[in-house]
C-alpha positions, 0 to 999 in steps of 0.5 A: 443559586450561588451554592449550586454554582459553587458545587458545580465549580468544585465538581468540575475542578474535581473531574478535571483533576481526575481526568488529568491524573487519569491521562498522565497515568495512561500516558505513563502506561502507554510509554511502557507499552511502547517498550514492550511492543518494540521488544516483542516485535524484535523477538519476532525479527522485526526491529523498530526504533523510535529515538527522541520519543515523547508522549503528549496530546493532553487532554483528549489524545495520546500522541507519540512522537519520534522526533529523530530518524526512525528505522525499521528492519525485517527479513533483510528489508530496511525502511527509514523516515526522518520522523513520525507521530502517532495519535490515538483519540479518546473517541476512537481508542482502537484506531491509530493515526500516523503521520509520516515525514518525507522522505521514506527510504527503503532498502531490500534484497530484491531492490537493485538500488534503494527506493526513495519515496518523497511526498507532500503529505502521507498518513497511515490509519491502523485499526486494532481488534482482539487478534491484533492489527485488523485494518490499515489505510494509507493516503499519500498526496504528491508522491514521487519515488526514484530508483536508479534511472526510474522516476515515478510520480502520482497526484494521490495514492490510497490503499485500504486493507481490511477483513472481507465481509465474510471474515474469511480473508482480506480485502485489498484496495489500491487507487493511484491517480495521475501516475507517471513513470519516466526512465531516461528518454522514456516517459509514459503517459499519465495514468490512473490505476485501480486494483482490488483483491480478495486475499486468502489470508487474515489481515494481520498476515497480509500486513506483516508483509515480507516475513510471512510472504517468504514462508507461505506465499500469497493466494489472491482468490480474485483480483481485478484491475483497471488502468486508464492511460493515453486514451486506452483502458485495460481491464484485468481479472482472475485468480493469482498465486504468488509463491514464496519465491515471489513468482506469479502464477494464474490466469487473467482475463484481459479486455482492452479498449482504445487500441488505436491510442495504445498503438500510438503510445507504443510507437513513440517508445524507444528501441528495446521497448517499442518492439515487444510492445508492438508484438503484444499489441499484434497478439491482442489485435489478432487473437483477441476476441471482439467485445464491447465495454461501455459501448466502445469496441474492445478486444478480450483475451486470456494471459496465462502465468506459470511461475512468472512465464507469461503467454497469450495462447501460443505467444510467449510474452516473456517473464514477470520478475519476482515480486519480492 
């Protein structure tokens, strides 16, 4: 028995040594691959930095830490965060979990002022396949963002980007809970927003964001959204097309319940916002077709969008600004 125990102990020590040697070899390889990845992205016009870089996580993880401010630049868009850490686990080698450090600051040509996002906790899960980045999931807790005089906050925000079941496009899902918006004396009621879209593009194209969008635009073969706010519920669905200039075209079928609650909210809004809101509400009440949603009375209508110009039948609603 003693001999067996001795053999097992020696075997365990040898295996531990081999595992340690393998981990450190993999860590060295990963460190070199980070340099290769950053250089490859820079050639594509995407510049990223990772100062104060360290690799740890022994024995069952690889953890890449950037302990100093991290910067990202692409197509005129700049993003910065004080630090981040990315982890790959032995049992899920194709998945990377990234922890972000508050705040995240974004500067872009389409933003009049820098966008600052603060949060209690934020993680990004990314999955890789044979062709590169295939899946991404973002989870933000206690988020708050400020741009100029506008402040928006949320209790929790989640987003998921993945291939469609038919593998012919990308499924995008977004859920925002406890969303609030304040500007000067205007405070909108807290709301929940859910959005789902079937995008006619591969996940890696969608996740490449602005560089690709400014060349080809984006086609949403089907989009559906639900907004719950102040006792009202708004459902919208339909195909949309976002051009390379960021202008939206398409058609949305909109159904609204709780119009009375929505009217009270609009009536409390300040001058300059209240009047257009009342006009839209009058169009909904006058032109909308009576309907029913979950046993509640509703109004249904169609909003047409032509390169940002929005209208309901013969009523012009104004213009939707470019999205990028």
